[in-house]
C-alpha positions as CSV (number, residue, x, y, z in Angstrom):
1,X,89.6,129.8,31.2
2,X,92.2,127.6,32.9
3,X,91.5,125.6,36.1
4,X,94.2,125.5,38.8
5,X,94.5,121.8,39.8
6,X,97.2,122.2,42.5
7,X,100.8,121.3,42.4
8,X,102.2,119.7,39.3
9,X,103.2,116.0,39.5
10,X,106.8,116.9,38.8
11,X,106.8,119.0,42.0
12,X,108.3,122.0,40.3
13,X,106.5,125.3,41.2
14,X,105.1,127.4,38.4
15,X,106.9,130.7,37.9
16,X,105.0,133.9,37.2
17,X,101.7,132.3,38.0
18,X,100.0,135.7,38.8
19,X,101.2,137.1,35.4
20,X,99.7,134.1,33.6
21,X,96.4,134.5,35.4
22,X,96.1,138.2,34.4
23,X,97.1,137.5,30.8
24,X,94.5,134.7,30.5
25,X,91.7,136.8,32.0
26,X,92.5,139.8,29.8
27,X,92.8,137.9,26.6
28,X,90.7,139.7,23.9
29,X,90.4,143.0,25.8
30,X,91.7,146.3,24.4
31,X,91.7,149.8,25.8
32,X,90.7,148.8,29.3
33,X,92.2,149.5,32.8
34,X,93.3,146.5,34.9
35,X,93.5,146.9,38.7
36,X,95.3,144.2,40.5
37,X,97.0,143.4,43.8
38,X,100.7,142.9,44.4
39,X,100.6,139.1,44.0
40,X,99.8,139.6,40.3
41,X,102.0,142.6,39.6
42,X,105.4,142.5,37.8
43,X,107.2,144.7,35.4
44,X,107.0,142.0,32.8
45,X,103.2,141.9,33.1
46,X,102.9,145.7,32.7
47,X,105.0,145.6,29.5
48,X,102.8,142.7,28.1
49,X,99.6,144.6,28.9
50,X,100.9,147.8,27.3
51,X,101.6,145.8,24.1
52,X,97.9,144.8,24.2
53,X,96.8,148.4,24.7
54,X,95.8,147.7,28.3
55,X,96.7,149.9,31.3
56,X,97.6,148.5,34.7
57,X,97.2,150.0,38.1
58,X,98.3,148.0,41.1
59,X,100.2,147.8,44.4
60,X,103.6,146.4,44.6
61,X,105.7,145.1,47.5
62,X,108.8,147.0,48.4
63,X,110.9,143.9,48.4
64,X,110.2,143.1,44.7
65,X,113.3,143.3,42.6
66,X,111.8,144.9,39.5
67,X,110.4,148.1,41.1
68,X,110.8,149.9,44.4
69,X,107.6,152.0,44.5
70,X,104.4,151.5,46.3
71,X,102.2,151.7,43.2
72,X,102.9,150.6,39.7
73,X,100.9,152.3,36.9
74,X,101.1,152.6,33.2
75,X,98.2,155.0,33.0
76,X,99.8,158.1,34.3
77,X,103.0,159.5,33.0
78,X,103.4,162.5,35.4
79,X,101.1,161.3,38.3
80,X,98.8,164.3,38.6
81,X,97.4,165.3,42.0
82,X,93.7,165.7,42.7
83,X,92.3,169.1,43.4
84,X,90.2,167.9,46.3
85,X,90.7,168.5,50.0
86,X,93.2,165.6,50.5
87,X,95.3,166.3,47.3
88,X,96.2,162.6,46.8
89,X,97.7,161.5,43.5
90,X,95.1,160.5,40.9
91,X,96.5,157.0,40.6
92,X,95.8,156.3,44.4
93,X,92.3,157.7,44.1
94,X,91.6,155.5,41.0
95,X,93.1,152.4,42.8
96,X,90.9,153.1,45.9
97,X,87.8,153.5,43.7
98,X,88.4,150.2,41.9
99,X,89.9,148.1,44.7
100,X,86.5,146.8,45.8
101,X,86.9,143.9,43.3
102,X,90.4,143.2,44.6
103,X,89.0,143.1,48.2
104,X,86.2,140.7,47.1
105,X,88.8,138.4,45.5
106,X,90.7,138.4,48.8
107,X,87.5,137.5,50.7
108,X,86.7,134.7,48.4
109,X,90.2,133.2,48.6
110,X,90.0,133.4,52.3
111,X,86.6,131.7,52.7
112,X,86.6,129.1,49.9
113,X,88.9,126.2,49.6
114,X,89.6,123.4,47.1
115,X,90.6,120.9,49.7
116,X,88.8,117.6,49.9
117,X,86.7,117.1,53.0
118,X,85.4,113.8,54.4
119,X,81.7,113.1,54.6
120,X,81.7,112.3,58.3
121,X,83.5,115.2,59.8
122,X,80.9,117.8,58.9
123,X,78.3,115.8,60.8
124,X,80.4,115.9,63.9
125,X,81.0,119.6,63.4
126,X,77.3,120.3,63.1
127,X,76.1,118.1,66.0
128,X,78.9,118.7,68.5
129,X,78.2,122.4,69.1
130,X,74.5,121.6,69.5
131,X,75.2,119.1,72.2
132,X,77.7,121.4,73.9
133,X,75.2,124.2,73.9
134,X,72.4,122.1,75.4
135,X,74.6,120.5,78.1
136,X,74.7,123.5,80.5
137,X,71.0,124.3,79.9
138,X,69.6,120.8,80.6
139,X,69.8,121.1,84.4
140,X,68.2,124.6,84.2
141,X,65.3,123.2,82.1
142,X,64.6,120.4,84.5
143,X,64.8,122.7,87.5
144,X,62.2,125.1,86.0
145,X,59.8,122.2,85.4
146,X,59.9,121.3,89.1
147,X,59.7,124.9,90.5
148,X,56.7,127.2,90.2
149,X,56.9,130.2,87.9
150,X,57.0,133.8,89.1
151,X,54.0,135.2,90.9
152,X,52.0,137.4,88.4
153,X,48.7,139.2,88.4
154,X,47.0,136.2,86.8
155,X,48.0,134.2,89.8
156,X,46.4,136.7,92.3
157,X,43.3,137.7,90.3
158,X,41.0,134.8,91.1
159,X,42.0,134.9,94.8
160,X,40.8,138.5,95.4
161,X,37.5,138.7,97.2
162,X,35.7,141.9,97.8
163,X,33.9,142.1,101.1
164,X,30.7,144.1,100.9
165,X,30.3,144.7,104.6
166,X,30.5,148.4,105.3
167,X,33.9,149.3,103.8
168,X,35.4,147.5,100.8
169,X,38.4,145.5,101.6
170,X,40.3,143.1,99.5
171,X,41.9,140.0,100.8
172,X,44.4,137.8,99.1
173,X,44.3,134.1,99.7
174,X,47.7,132.5,99.7
175,X,48.1,129.2,98.0
176,X,50.6,126.7,99.2
177,X,53.3,126.0,96.7
178,X,53.2,122.5,95.2
179,X,56.6,121.0,95.0
């Protein structure tokens, strides 16, 4: 396993980096299928994998100079179609069935970074939203402490008196609000 440490000190960009990654990851494998995305795909990679008895199925960009097709595959020679309702080519169905790992790779690349972060900025990022969330609520909290709550049945229950003179009547004593 090789670790990517960023740009080289010479400043020269590495050529065919995707091909080198796939070849390193598949070292020692035989008679397997490799599904990859267009970043890793090239005609040279497919030929290298075929020499190792590995099959490749991947997408390819239309602007790549090696091939002008949407899918590159070394598994299917005649590209058979499925007998299902949609009648898609088998290579597209296989790619769709195995592209979950490709999608997971994209998600990990999008959410994880190798950049160095300072120790102080995360504290600001954590505490600033909390302060901003509480700021509009603080006046509301102080106002509720000063004003009485809503009138409920528990407020009226002790104030009901039943008069037993002839007919039963209930009266409600009103309490003055304390401010």
